[in-house]
N, C-alpha and C positions, 0 to 999 in steps of 0.2 A: 139307689139307682143301679141298674144292671149295666154291666159293661158288655158290649158286643165284641167278640174276638173275631178278627178277620183271618181266615185260613187261606193262605196263598200257596198251597202245595199241590203237586200233581197226585192224582189218585193212582192206585196200583194198576188199575185197568189201563189208564192212559200211558203209564210207563211201559207196560207189557206190549201195548200196540206199537209204541215207538221202537222198542227193542226188536220186535218182530219185523217191522218194516226195514230197519237197518240190516237185519240178518238176511232178509229176502233180497235186498238190493246188493249186498255183498256177494251172495251166492250167484246172482245173475251176472255180476261183473266178473266173477272168477270163471264162469263158464264161457264168457265171450272174450276171446283173446284178439284184440284189435290188431296187434302187430302181425299175427299170423295171416289175417285177412289182407292186410296191406302188402305183406311179402308176396302172397299169392297173386295179387293184382299186379305188382311190379313185374313178376315173371310173365304174366299174361301179356302185359304191354310190350315187353322185350320180344316175346314170341311173335306177336303181331307185327313188329318191325321186320323180323326175319321173313315172315310170310309175305308181307307187302313188298319187300325187296325182291323176293323170288317171282311173285306174280307180275311185278312191273317189268322185270327183265324178260319174262316169258311173253308178255304182251308186246313188248318192244320187238321181239323176234318175229312174232306172228304178224305184226303190222308192218314190218320192214321199216321201223322208225330210224331216222337218221340221228347221228350222235353229236355232230358239232356244226360249226358255221359253214363248212364246205359241203354240206349235205351228203355226208358219207354214210351209206347204208352198210352196216357190218355184215360180213359173211357168217359170223357166229357170235354167240355170247357165252361167257363162262362165269360162273359164280364159284368162288373159292371159300370153303369153310375151314378155319384153322383152329385146332384145339390146343395149341401151345400157349405160353403165358400171355400172348397178346389177344387171343380170342377174337380175331377180327373176321369180318365177312367182306370180301372185296369182289368187285366185278371187273371183267375185261371184255373187250370186243375185238374181233378179228378183222383187221383191215391190212392185209399183207403180213403184219405181225400182230401179236397180242398187245393191245394198248389199254392202259388202265382207264376205267370209267369211274372216276372219283366221286361222282354224284351219288353213287349207290354204295359207298363204303360205310360199313357199320362198325363203329368201335364199341366194344362192350363196356357198359357203364360199371361203376364200382360195385363189387360183390356179385356181379354176373359172370358167368363163364359158359363156354361151349366145350363139352367133353365127350368122350366115348363116341367117336365117329366110327360107324360100322357100315360095311357093305353087306346087304342082305339079298337073298334070292327072292323069287316071287312069293314063296311060302313063308317068308320072313325068317329063314334060317340064315345064320351068319356065314359069310364066305370069308371075309377079312374083318377082324375085330380090333378095336382100339388103334386105328390109324391116326396119324397126325393131321393130314390134310385130305379133304375130299372136295371134288369139283363136279359141278354139273355143267355140261356143255350142251347148248341148244343151238342147232343149226336149222333154221327155218322150220321144218316140220319133223325134225329128228331130235331125239333127246338121248343123251348118253352120259355115263358117269365115268370119271377118270381118276387118276392118281393110283391108289392101291386097289381100286375096284376093277374086277375082271369083266370079261364080256358076259358072264353069267349073272352079274349083278343087276338087279332091277330096282332096288330100293336103297337110298342113302339115308341112314339113320344117324342122328346125333342127339345128344342130351344137352339141354340147357338147364342151368342152375342159377338160383338166386338164394343165397344163404343156405337154408335147409330144404327148400322146395326144388323139385326137379320135374321136367317134362321131356318126353321124347318126341322129336319131330321126324316124320318120314316123308321123303321126297320120292315119289314113284315115277320111274322112268318110262313106264308103259302108258299110263293114263294121264300123266302130267299133273297129278294132284299132290298137294301137300297137306299133311294132317298132323295134328298135335295129339299125343296120348299122354 
């Protein structure tokens, strides 16, 4: 009688295919850095908060929106950008004196920061660089920049950071637009 031997091993071709698939998947995974994509998205979300805050205050000014229960329409609005260790964005409204509008306060989340606040002219040339505070004042249909920005300043620029990612945000005092670069 002949004995039948059972071979239960992989062939060389099957092993080469498995090794090739593992190599291709490893190469694809090394090319795709998920953390970098997530970090970029977190910075975009933070920038969108800043843009929404600016647009809300701008629209409140244009619409003459009241601020509290006694139906007080402010004479002006001010948005303050701070590049010190607190990295906060606060809003005030003018009703005899500047009063805080705490609803629009943005506290910077962990690993986020606002830095390099610059005052630029219309051609985006720096007038004052690396200032600590920059303010945008909106009075009905007038738009101005204050603190260290002079009367020649037309654009307030600041840099937002999350870990290693950075973006520059420009607030234009002539056309009331805000853009991220």
